N, C-alpha and C positions, 0 to 999 in steps of 0.2 A: 382661436375659437370664439374668445370673448368678442372680439371686434366684429366677427361674422354674425354673432346672434344679436348683439345689442348696439354695437357701435359707439361705446363709451370709452372714455380715457381710463387707462388702468388704475389710476389714483382715485378714481370715483367708487372703487370697490370696497373702501374702508371707511366706515361711519362709526364715530364715537367708539373707536378702537374695536370694532367688531367687523368682520368680514362679512360682505354682502353675499348672499347665495349665489348671485350671477357671477362671481368671481371665480366659481369652482365649477362651472357648467361643464367644462371640458376635462375635468380631473376626476369626477366622482360620479357614482350611479345616479340616475335620476331620483330625486327625493319628492315623494308624495305627501303633501300636508294633509292633515285631517284634525278632527277634534272629536271629543266625547260629547256627542250630541244629546240634548236633553229631550227624551221620547215623550212628548206630551200628547194627550188625547185631545181630539177635536172637542171643542166647548159644547156642553149640554145644551139643549134647546131652551131650558128655563133661564139661563143666564144671558142669553144673546141681547135681550133688550137693555140690560144693564151694561154689557160690553158697549153696545151701540151709544149709550148715554154717556160713557166715559171716553169714547173715542177710540176704543180698541177693537171694534167689530171687525175691521177689515185685516189687521195684523195677525188676527188668529189664524187666518188661512195659511200662514207660514208653517204651521206645524206639519203640513202635508208635503213640503217642499223636500225633494231629495237632492242632495248636493253632488256636483260634478268636481270631484276633489282634484284630478289632473288639472283641468281648466283653473280652478282657483289656484293651484300651485304655480302654473305657468303665468297667471296675472301678478302674483306676489313677486316672481323674479324680476318684474318690471316695475315695481314700486319703489319709489325713492323717499327716504326719510327726510331729506333736506327741503323738499317741496310738497311732500304728501300728494304726490301725483304718480299716475302710471306714465312712464316714458315709452312712447311707441313711435314707429317710423313716421306717423302722421303728425306727431306733436303730443304735448302733454294733454292728459285726461285725468278727471278725478270724480268722485261721488260727492255730489252737492246736496244742500238742503232741498233743492227741487227734487232730487231723485228720491230722497227720503219721503217726501210728500207724495208723490205719484206712485212711487213703487210700493210703499207700505201703507199708505193711507193714514199716516200720523200727521197731526198738526204741528208746524213748525214755529208758530207764534202763540203769544198768550202770556199771561203773568205766571211767574214761579210760584211753587207752593212749598213751604217748609213748615213742618208741624213743630218742630223744636222740642220733642219730648224724648223721653228714655225709651230704649227698645221695648221694655215691658209694657209701657203705657201705650206706645205705638202699637204693639202686636194685640194688646187687649181691646183697643178701640176699633181697629180696622178688621182683625181676624177673630176676635172673641175668645183667644187663647193666650196664655202667659207662658213664655219659655222658662223652663226650670233649669237647674244647675247642670243637669245632664245634656242640655241642649247647646251649652257653650263650646265651641270649638277653638276660640282664641280670644284674645282681649277684645277684638273688633268684630268677631263673626259668631253669629248664632244660627242653629237650625231649628225650625218649627215643624214639627210633623203634623201635617194636616191631613189626617187619614179620614176625617169626616167629609172631605170632598167628595166621596163617592155617594153620599146621601144628599141629593138636592130636593127631596120631597119635604120640603120645610118652609118656614115662615119667610116673608119678605126680607127681614133682618138677616136671616141665615143665608139667603140667596145672595144678598149683597156683600155678605162677608166671603162667601164662596167666590164671587166675581172679583173682589180685591185680591184673594189669594190666587186665583187664576191669573190675573194681570201681573201679579208680582212674578209668577212662573214665566209668563211670555218676557218680561223685562230681564230677568236673570237667566232664563234658559235659551231664548232666541234672540233678543235685541242685544243685551249686554252680557253674554256668557262670562262666568267668572273664570277668566283664563288670562290673568293679568300678565304672564310671561310668554303669552302667545298671540298678542295682537299683531295687527300686520306690519308695524314697524319692528317688532321682535321676530315675527316669523320670517322675515327677509334675511336673518342671520344665518350663516353656514352652521349646520348641526341641528337647527330646530326641526321638530316634527310635528307640532301642534300649531293650529290656526284658530285663533279666537275672533271675537267680534261677530257681526251679523253677515254670515257667509251667504244667506238667501239674498240679502241685498246686493251684495258683491256680484254675485252670479246674474241675478235678473238685471242689475245695471248693465252687465257685459253683454247679455243676449239682447238687449234692446239697443244699444249703441253700436254694436259690432256684428253686422248680419253674417259675416263668414263664419263665425263660431256659434251661430243660433241654431238650436235644434229645428229640424224640419217638422212640418205638420202641425204647428202650433200657432195658427195665424189669427185665431179669434181674439179681438180686442176686449177687454173687460177691466173692471176696476174692482179691487186694486190690481195693479199691473204685474205684481209678482205672482198673483193667481194664475197668470197665463200658463205658467210652467209647472203646476203641481202635479201634473199627470205625466211629466216627462221622467223617464227612468234611464239615467246615464249608465253606461257600461264601466263601472269603476274597476271591474276585474281586469280590464286591459290598461292598467295604470301607466306603466312606462311607455307603452305604445302611444297611448292617448296623450301623454305629456309631451312627447316628442312632436306629434302632430300639431299640438296647440302652439308650442314654440315656434315651429314653421310658419304656421298660420299669421300669428301675431307679427312675425319678424316681416311679413309681406304686406301688412295693412298699410294703405296709403290714404290720401285725404278723401278719395272718392269712395272708400270701403267703409265709411263710417257715417251712421245716422246721428248728426251732431245735435239735432233737435228733435228727438222722437216724441216728444209730448206735444208738438204742434200738428200731429197727425189728425186729420178731419174725423177719423173714425172714433176719436176720443171725445168728440164734442157730445155733450149730454151724459157722458158716462162719469165724469169727475165731479164729486160732490162739491157744493158751493164752499163749504168750509175749506177746502183745499185750494180750490180755484182762486178765492179771494186772497190767498196768501202771497201772489205773484210778486208783490212790492218787497217782500222779505226774502225772496229767494237768492238775491245777488248781494245780500249784506256781507260784509267782511267783519267777522266777530270770532272770538274764542269759543270753541266747542269743549265741552267738560264731560268726561267720562270717568267717574270716581276720582282718582288721582291724577289722570291724565287730561292735559290741556293742550289742544292743537287748534290751529286757526282755520277757519272756513276761508281759504284763499281762492276765490273764484276768479280773481283776475289772472290766474294762470291758465284757466280753462274757459276763456270767453267765447270760444266757438260754441261750447254746448249752450249757450244763450242766444245763439244767432248773430253774434258780432264776429266780423272778420278781423283777425289779429294782424296788427300792422307789423 
């Protein structure tokens, strides 16, 4: 069954002494991954100018994105830790910095910022509150209760603090959820039930690159690209049936079933902001990507077809 589904050698199913979930597809019931989603509200009108100034205006649309968990689970079954790529019949594919820029509207270049302050000083300056002893969950983790978020009828300084808190919620709840044991490289292990990371990016990337799994009726191009799917409501109640369907579909994807360069679509001309479009030179850089304690390489040379290059 393993050979029929994925075509890999048997010894590829064990990585770092952990068994890849793909090694048990023929022996266990289908496993649907999911995560505890941070249910954020759409940003109030008063802070949207500040979100725009900070470069987070577009990514706020993700709060309305509903996840197709069977599809996410089927994709994880094809994720390989050794290469950080999805192994498909058409070849290797992965999520690149180009996808982050076009899908989420986030800049991928610029100078890093490090405040170098204590957590109390950081919170007081940016949020106007100081965490107390009861807010400490561990040696390195604090919780700040920002109940005043509901009151936006305030001064400019208060609105700016609200915006900073909202951005922190976007980062911690949508872009980098606190699920260190359930990131993609952990979610592929047998027995895992949770999937961390930016699932909205994963699914929107798949919808744009793989037309065979794309929802019908959402043809309008807009920016940011992830917003194209915010009205789509997947039928997660048909979990196991949908998972088997996606497995079969992914197993039959050939070279001609992939949109390798979806961002070259003429319909996107004029929609992409200049700050995103001018970062083209940074899209193919090979560099380390940092997410808290996790460091992974941006290995674009393994997915050159996604940049319009024919792999030799």
